[in-house]
C-alpha positions in Angstrom: -10.6 -16.6 7.6 -8.9 -16.4 11.0 -5.6 -18.3 11.2 -5.1 -21.3 13.6 -3.3 -19.1 16.1 -6.0 -16.4 16.2 -8.6 -19.4 17.2 -6.5 -20.6 19.8 -6.1 -16.9 21.3 -10.1 -16.5 20.9 -10.4 -19.9 22.9 -12.1 -21.7 20.3 -9.3 -24.1 19.4 -11.1 -27.0 21.0 -14.0 -27.0 18.2 -15.8 -30.2 17.6 -15.6 -31.3 14.0 -19.1 -30.0 13.4 -18.3 -26.9 14.8 -15.3 -26.5 12.5 -17.8 -27.3 9.7 -20.1 -24.3 11.0 -17.0 -22.2 11.4 -16.0 -22.6 7.7 -19.7 -22.2 6.4 -20.0 -18.8 8.5 -16.6 -17.1 7.5 -16.8 -13.7 5.6 -15.5 -15.3 2.4 -17.9 -18.1 2.6 -21.1 -17.2 4.5 -23.5 -19.5 3.1 -26.8 -20.8 4.4 -27.1 -24.6 5.4 -28.8 -25.1 2.1 -26.3 -23.4 -0.2 -23.0 -24.9 1.6 -24.9 -28.3 1.5 -25.2 -28.0 -2.4 -21.6 -27.1 -2.8 -20.6 -30.5 -1.1 -23.5 -32.6 -1.9 -25.5 -32.7 1.3 -29.1 -31.8 2.1 -29.7 -28.9 4.6 -31.0 -31.3 7.3 -27.9 -33.4 7.0 -25.6 -30.8 7.2 -27.3 -29.4 10.1 -27.0 -32.6 11.8 -23.3 -32.9 11.3 -23.0 -29.1 12.6 -24.9 -30.2 15.7 -22.7 -33.2 16.1 -25.7 -35.8 15.6 -23.9 -37.4 12.7 -20.3 -37.4 11.7 -18.6 -36.2 8.5 -17.6 -38.8 5.9 -14.5 -39.0 4.2 -16.2 -37.9 0.9 -17.8 -35.1 2.8 -14.4 -34.0 4.3 -12.9 -34.2 0.9 -15.6 -32.2 -0.8 -15.5 -29.2 2.1 -11.6 -29.3 1.7 -11.9 -29.1 -2.1 -14.6 -26.6 -2.2 -13.6 -24.3 0.4 -9.8 -24.8 0.6 -9.8 -26.2 3.8 -6.6 -28.3 5.5 -8.0 -31.7 5.7 -6.1 -32.3 9.1 -7.6 -29.1 10.7 -11.1 -30.4 9.7 -10.7 -33.8 10.8 -8.6 -32.8 14.2 -8.5 -29.2 14.7 -4.8 -29.3 14.4 -2.7 -27.3 11.7 -3.6 -24.3 9.7 -7.3 -23.9 8.8 -6.7 -23.1 4.9 -4.2 -24.6 2.3 -2.2 -21.7 0.8 -2.8 -21.7 -2.8 -0.2 -21.0 -5.6 -1.0 -18.1 -7.7 -2.0 -20.5 -10.6 -4.3 -22.4 -8.3 -5.9 -18.9 -7.3 -6.5 -17.8 -10.8 -7.9 -21.4 -11.8 -10.3 -20.9 -9.0 -11.5 -17.5 -9.9 -11.9 -18.7 -13.4 -14.2 -21.6 -12.3 -16.2 -19.2 -10.1 -16.5 -17.0 -12.8 -18.0 -19.5 -15.1 -20.8 -20.0 -12.3 -21.6 -16.4 -12.6 -24.7 -15.2 -14.3 -24.0 -14.2 -18.0 -24.5 -10.1 -17.3 -22.7 -10.1 -14.0 -20.3 -7.4 -13.8 -17.1 -9.8 -13.1 -18.0 -11.8 -16.2 -18.4 -8.7 -18.4 -15.2 -7.3 -17.1 -13.1 -10.5 -17.6 -14.6 -10.9 -21.2 -13.7 -7.4 -21.9 -10.1 -7.8 -20.6 -9.9 -11.0 -22.6 -10.4 -9.1 -25.8 -7.6 -6.6 -25.3 -4.8 -6.7 -27.6 -1.1 -6.1 -26.7 -1.2 -2.4 -27.1 -4.3 -2.0 -24.8 -2.8 -3.9 -22.1 0.2 -1.8 -22.0 -2.2 1.3 -22.0 -3.9 -0.4 -19.1 -0.7 -1.2 -17.1 0.2 2.5 -17.4 -3.2 3.7 -16.1 -3.0 1.1 -13.4 0.5 2.3 -12.3 -0.7 5.8 -12.3 -3.5 5.1 -10.3 -1.3 3.2 -7.8 1.2 6.2 -7.4 -1.7 8.7 -6.9 -3.1 6.4 -4.0 0.3 6.4 -2.4 0.7 10.4 -2.5 
């Protein structure tokens, strides 16, 4: 996502609340349809469209859901001030990744990869670390 200063530079720092919702929905890392975005926050496609078009306003529960689901700063969503995203800790990022992973299809590559990693013993982890370090050094060269 763009940071707030990039929005100011691009002249879109004065977005309405509905436009801020659309901005979040259309970001590369979100990029969801009205229907899919609405499902994530408990709204129907038509209700979300009315919010994005400033026909209806967000409720407090809509705001909380958007902030929770998409890591959005509540102050920015309400007022347009402050950073767009909330910086997550490493543990929060891992927790979010694990939650997303559980939503994946049983046979998705991400899920199969993590399941395979979960089965590694200490010796295999050490070998994987050596391989990763070797690959990282080759990339730098």
